[in-house]
Structures are given as C-alpha cells and as structure tokens.
C-alpha positions as CSV (number, residue, x, y, z in Angstrom):
1,M,-0.1,0.0,0.0
2,Y,1.1,3.5,-0.7
3,L,0.7,6.9,1.2
4,H,0.4,10.2,-0.6
5,L,2.6,12.7,1.3
6,G,1.7,15.9,-0.9
7,Q,2.6,17.2,-4.3
8,D,3.7,14.2,-6.5
9,T,5.3,12.2,-3.6
10,V,4.1,8.8,-2.4
11,V,5.9,6.2,-0.2
12,R,5.3,2.6,0.6
13,T,3.5,2.1,3.9
14,D,5.8,-0.7,4.7
15,E,8.8,1.6,4.6
16,I,7.3,4.2,7.1
17,I,9.2,4.3,10.3
18,G,7.4,7.0,11.9
19,I,4.9,10.0,11.4
20,F,5.6,13.1,13.5
21,D,3.8,16.3,14.2
22,L,6.4,19.0,13.3
23,E,5.3,21.6,15.9
24,N,5.2,19.3,18.9
25,T,8.2,17.3,18.2
26,S,10.5,20.1,17.1
27,I,10.6,21.5,20.6
28,S,12.9,18.5,21.5
29,K,16.7,19.1,21.1
30,I,17.1,15.7,20.0
31,T,14.6,16.1,17.2
32,K,16.1,19.4,16.1
33,E,19.5,17.7,16.0
34,F,18.1,14.7,14.0
35,L,16.4,17.0,11.4
36,A,19.5,19.3,11.1
37,K,21.8,16.2,10.6
38,S,19.3,14.7,8.2
39,E,19.1,17.9,6.0
40,K,22.9,18.3,6.1
41,G,23.1,14.7,4.9
42,G,20.9,15.3,2.0
43,L,18.1,13.0,3.5
44,V,15.4,15.5,3.7
45,V,12.8,15.8,1.0
46,N,10.5,18.8,1.2
47,V,7.1,17.9,-0.5
48,S,5.3,21.1,0.7
49,Y,5.1,24.6,-0.8
50,E,3.0,25.7,2.2
51,L,3.8,25.7,5.9
52,P,5.0,22.2,6.9
53,K,2.9,20.4,9.6
54,S,4.7,17.0,9.8
55,F,7.6,14.8,8.9
56,V,7.7,11.2,7.9
57,I,10.7,9.0,8.3
58,C,10.9,6.3,5.7
59,G,13.4,3.5,4.9
60,R,14.3,-0.1,5.2
61,G,15.8,-0.6,8.7
62,R,18.7,2.0,9.2
63,R,19.9,2.0,5.6
64,N,19.2,5.1,3.6
65,P,16.4,6.7,5.6
66,K,14.7,9.6,4.1
67,V,12.8,12.4,6.0
68,Y,9.8,13.9,4.1
69,I,8.6,17.2,5.2
70,T,4.8,17.7,4.3
71,Q,2.0,20.2,4.9
72,I,-0.3,17.4,5.7
73,S,-1.1,16.8,9.5
74,S,0.2,13.9,11.1
75,A,-3.3,12.8,12.2
76,T,-4.5,12.8,8.5
77,L,-1.4,10.9,7.3
78,K,-1.8,8.3,10.0
79,K,-5.6,7.9,9.1
80,R,-4.6,7.5,5.4
81,A,-2.0,4.9,6.3
82,G,-4.5,2.9,8.4
83,F,-2.2,3.2,11.6
84,V,-5.1,4.5,13.7
85,D,-7.6,1.7,12.4
86,G,-4.7,-0.9,13.2
87,L,-4.0,0.6,16.7
88,A,-7.7,0.7,17.5
89,N,-8.1,-3.1,16.6
90,I,-5.2,-3.9,18.8
91,E,-6.4,-2.1,21.7
92,H,-10.0,-3.5,21.4
93,G,-8.9,-7.0,20.4
C-alpha cells in the first residue's frame, strides 16, 4: 500500500518508520539535531510549498532513511495509512 505525502510524492507504507507532528516534536533538542543532521546529509525531501505540519521518516531498517517534510497533518497521514485503525483493533482485540 502507498501513502500520498503531498505534491507528487508517495511512499510505501511498509517503509514508514514514523509519522511526527512537526510543531510538537521540534521542541525537543534531539529532534532538532536529528532534522539538522538529516538535512545536512541530504536525506530531507520537502514535499510542501506551504507551511509544513509534519515529517515522515521512511526507510528499510537503518539504511538510507529519508525524511519527508509535508504540509499534511500527522493525524491525517496516520488515518490515510491505516495506522489509527490498526491501533484501534489492537486495543479492542
């Protein structure tokens, strides 16, 4: 299955490591350092022409991760990817 991140960018859902709200997580020093190192290393792909709301980390294990910056909220991305439904099934199952 694929997840549309904005513009012409889609990623495979089985390669998603995490979906994060940019405003809430960028308060952390560790997250700021991670994003700065990722950008310096050429691993950041900005798929937003608008104010970014979230970032998605994708990759296979620790090899060649990519960080996608998108204007779509983390809640919307999680719903699209089916993560919320999957978590709901685990909690109720």
